C-alpha positions in Angstrom: 111.1 71.8 308.3 108.6 74.6 308.7 108.5 75.1 304.8 107.8 71.5 304.3 104.9 71.5 306.8 103.6 74.6 304.9 103.8 72.8 301.6 101.9 69.9 302.9 99.2 71.9 304.7 98.7 73.8 301.3 98.5 70.5 299.2 95.9 69.1 301.4 94.0 72.1 301.4 94.1 72.2 297.6 93.0 68.4 297.6 90.2 69.0 299.9 88.9 71.7 297.7 89.2 69.6 294.8 87.1 66.7 296.4 84.4 69.2 297.7 83.7 70.2 294.0 83.0 66.7 293.1 84.6 64.1 290.5 86.9 65.1 287.9 86.0 64.6 284.3 89.6 63.7 283.7 90.7 67.0 282.6 91.0 68.4 286.1 87.6 70.2 286.1 84.7 69.4 288.4 81.7 67.5 287.1 79.1 69.1 286.2 80.7 72.2 284.9 78.1 72.9 282.0 74.5 72.1 281.1 73.5 68.4 281.2 71.3 66.8 278.9 68.6 64.1 279.8 67.1 62.5 276.8 63.6 61.3 277.0 63.0 59.0 274.2 59.2 59.5 274.2 57.0 62.5 273.4 56.5 65.4 275.6 53.4 65.2 277.8 53.8 61.4 278.6 54.8 59.7 281.8 58.4 59.1 280.8 58.5 63.0 280.3 56.7 63.8 283.5 59.3 61.7 285.4 62.4 63.1 283.6 61.4 66.7 284.1 60.3 66.2 287.8 63.9 64.8 288.5 65.8 66.8 286.3 64.4 70.2 287.8 65.7 68.7 291.3 69.3 67.7 289.9 69.6 71.2 288.4 68.9 72.9 291.9 71.7 70.4 293.5 74.1 70.8 290.9 73.6 74.6 290.3 73.7 73.6 286.5 70.7 73.1 284.1 69.7 69.5 283.5 67.6 70.0 280.3 65.2 67.4 279.0 65.3 66.7 275.5 62.4 64.7 273.8 63.8 62.2 271.1 60.8 59.9 270.2 60.5 57.0 267.6 61.1 53.3 267.3 59.8 52.6 270.7 62.5 54.7 272.5 65.3 53.2 270.4 66.0 56.4 268.4 66.7 58.5 271.7 68.6 55.6 273.4 70.7 55.2 270.3 71.6 59.0 270.2 72.8 58.7 273.9 74.8 55.4 273.1 76.6 57.7 270.2 77.4 60.5 272.5 80.7 61.5 274.4 80.8 59.2 277.6 81.6 62.4 279.8 78.2 62.4 281.7 76.6 65.3 279.9 74.2 63.1 277.9 71.8 60.8 280.0 68.9 58.8 279.1 65.7 58.2 280.9 65.1 54.7 279.7 61.9 52.6 280.0 60.5 49.0 280.0 61.2 49.0 276.3 65.0 48.4 277.1 64.1 45.1 278.2 62.0 44.0 275.3 63.8 45.6 272.5 66.8 43.1 272.3 64.1 40.6 271.3 61.9 42.6 269.3 64.4 44.2 267.2 66.6 41.8 265.0 69.0 44.6 264.2 69.0 46.8 267.4 71.9 49.3 266.8 73.1 48.9 270.2 73.4 46.2 273.2 71.6 47.1 276.1 74.1 45.8 278.6 77.1 46.3 276.5 76.7 50.0 275.4 75.0 51.5 278.4 76.0 52.4 281.8 73.2 51.7 284.4 72.8 54.6 286.9 69.6 53.8 288.9 66.2 52.6 288.7 64.2 55.8 289.1 60.6 54.6 289.5 58.1 51.9 289.1 54.8 52.6 287.3 51.5 50.8 287.4 49.6 50.7 283.8 46.0 51.2 283.9 43.5 49.1 281.5 41.2 51.8 280.3 38.6 51.8 277.5 36.7 54.4 275.5 33.2 55.3 277.6 31.1 53.9 274.5 32.5 50.4 274.6 30.0 48.1 276.5 32.3 46.7 279.1 32.5 47.7 282.7 34.8 45.0 283.8 37.7 42.8 282.6 35.4 39.8 282.5 33.0 41.7 280.2 36.0 42.9 278.1 37.2 39.6 277.6 33.5 38.4 276.7 33.5 40.9 274.0 36.9 40.1 272.7 36.0 36.3 272.4 32.7 37.1 270.6 34.4 39.0 268.1 37.9 38.0 267.7 40.2 40.5 266.3 37.5 43.6 266.4 38.8 45.1 269.4 42.0 47.5 269.2 44.5 48.5 271.9 46.8 51.5 271.7 50.3 51.6 272.9 53.4 53.8 273.1 55.1 51.5 270.5 56.3 47.9 269.8 57.8 46.5 273.0 56.7 49.3 275.0 55.2 48.6 278.6 51.7 49.2 277.3 52.4 46.8 274.3 53.9 44.2 276.8 51.0 44.7 279.0 48.6 43.8 276.1 50.5 40.7 275.1 50.7 39.3 278.6 47.0 40.0 278.7 46.0 38.1 275.6 48.5 35.4 276.2 47.1 34.4 279.7 43.5 35.2 278.8 43.3 33.8 275.2 41.7 37.0 274.0 42.3 38.2 270.4 43.0 41.9 270.5 44.6 44.2 267.9 47.6 46.0 268.6 48.1 49.8 267.3 51.4 51.1 268.0 52.1 55.0 268.4 55.1 57.0 269.1 54.5 57.4 272.8 51.8 56.9 275.5 50.3 60.4 275.1 49.1 60.1 271.5 47.9 56.5 272.3 45.7 58.0 275.1 44.6 60.7 272.9 43.2 58.3 270.3 41.5 56.4 272.8 39.7 59.4 274.2 39.1 60.4 270.6 37.3 57.0 269.9 40.0 55.8 267.3 41.0 53.0 269.4 39.0 50.9 271.7 41.5 50.6 274.8 45.0 50.9 276.1 47.2 49.8 278.9 48.4 53.3 279.8 50.6 54.6 282.5 48.5 55.8 285.4 50.0 59.4 285.0 48.6 59.7 281.5 45.1 58.8 282.3 44.5 60.1 285.9 42.6 63.2 284.4 40.4 61.5 281.6 39.5 59.0 284.2 38.2 61.5 286.6 36.5 63.5 283.8 34.8 60.4 282.4 36.6 60.5 279.1 37.9 56.9 279.9 36.6 54.2 281.9 39.1 52.4 284.0 38.8 48.6 284.3 41.9 47.5 286.3 45.5 48.0 287.1 48.5 45.8 285.7 50.5 45.6 288.7 50.4 42.8 291.5 48.9 45.1 294.0 46.2 47.9 293.7 47.1 51.6 292.8 47.2 53.8 295.8 45.5 56.6 293.4 42.8 54.2 292.5 42.5 51.8 295.7 39.0 50.7 294.5 40.3 49.6 291.1 40.9 45.8 291.0 44.1 44.4 289.6 43.9 42.5 286.4 44.8 39.5 288.5 41.9 40.1 290.8 39.4 41.0 287.8 39.7 37.7 285.8 43.1 36.9 284.6 44.8 35.1 287.8 48.7 35.4 288.1 48.8 38.5 285.8 51.4 41.2 286.5 53.0 43.8 284.1 54.6 46.7 285.7 56.4 49.5 284.0 59.5 51.4 285.2 61.9 54.3 284.1 65.6 54.3 285.0 68.6 56.6 284.2 71.5 55.2 282.2 74.5 56.7 280.5 77.0 55.9 277.7 79.1 52.7 278.8 82.5 54.4 279.0 81.3 57.1 281.4 83.9 57.3 284.2 82.9 55.4 287.3 83.2 58.4 289.6 80.6 60.5 287.3 78.3 57.5 287.2 78.3 57.5 291.0 77.9 61.3 291.2 74.9 61.2 289.0 73.4 58.4 291.1 73.9 60.2 294.3 72.4 63.2 293.1 69.3 61.3 291.5 68.8 59.5 294.9 68.9 62.8 296.5 66.2 64.2 294.2 64.0 61.1 294.6 64.0 61.7 298.3 63.1 65.4 298.1 59.5 66.4 299.2 58.7 68.3 295.9 59.7 65.3 293.6 58.0 62.8 296.0 54.8 64.9 295.7 55.0 65.1 291.8 55.7 61.3 291.5 52.9 60.3 294.1 50.4 62.3 292.3 51.2 60.7 288.9 51.0 57.0 290.4 54.7 56.4 290.2 56.7 54.9 293.1 60.1 56.4 293.5 63.0 53.7 293.8 66.5 55.1 293.7 69.1 52.2 293.9 73.0 51.4 293.2 74.2 51.0 289.6 74.9 47.4 290.5 71.3 46.7 291.9 69.8 48.2 288.7 72.3 46.3 286.6 70.9 43.0 288.0 67.3 44.2 287.8 67.7 45.1 284.1 69.3 41.7 283.3 66.4 39.9 285.0 63.8 42.2 283.0 65.7 41.4 279.7 65.4 37.7 280.4 61.6 37.9 281.6 60.3 39.9 278.7 62.4 38.4 276.1 60.6 35.0 276.8 57.1 36.8 276.4 58.3 38.5 273.1 59.7 35.4 271.7 56.6 33.1 272.8 54.2 35.8 271.3 56.3 36.1 268.1 56.8 39.8 268.2 58.8 41.6 265.6 59.4 45.2 264.6 57.5 46.4 261.6 58.7 45.4 258.4 
């Protein structure tokens, strides 16, 4: 009897120790037992990169394992996303997805993956407000003045974006559809190079993530006209929304979210989710995100999945109505 009790006690102690280490990868080893790669599918220096590095650093501290950010830009984020879809579904390769995930199914006729079938939603990370900014040389100090210029010279103005189907591009598409303005789109490989070209005077304007334009707005290298969300930005409370400034009903917010390959074990997805939410609640990450104009979210995989489905439906309608397609 005593031997039986001892055996049971040892077994319970062993199980408790394993549970404390975290979910198993299936080989009996706790996750994570080695560095995790978080793919940012846009260039370094942009808003996606900033958010990814902020949460990756905090997740590294919680896990006591490095979470390494790998920039894989191209094709409006599709190159980086496809790389994650093709990776082993073991939790060691994640992707910081963007609003482009909701438009790509309608934009690309031969998308090499299915967003809802090939990716496992982990959590919505942040919501972002884009800012409509113009080069200081452009004689427009308001949305109404910009629209007057665009209508006086149809097709003469150019707007840079992070790529076809990016939040910057979708903001422009919605703007032109709702206002009737004719403005040419110039896609780049990320928000950072798009902003750089507007500052350099190579493009007239862009609907940039707020994190990418705080400094150039404050230094006078760009002129801010309005924010794209339904409510004003906490960083620029004096700046009107586009809806307030001349295009009633306009609302085009961006977002970032964390996803994994579809077959990633449920217990690992939940572990990543819990660590991400803890990271978003840490004072350091909150400070970084607030300074960049991003609103931390953090929700369940199921909540994010429903949100993603609704975004695909919403922006799919806009893309099809505007006739947007990938470059031939």
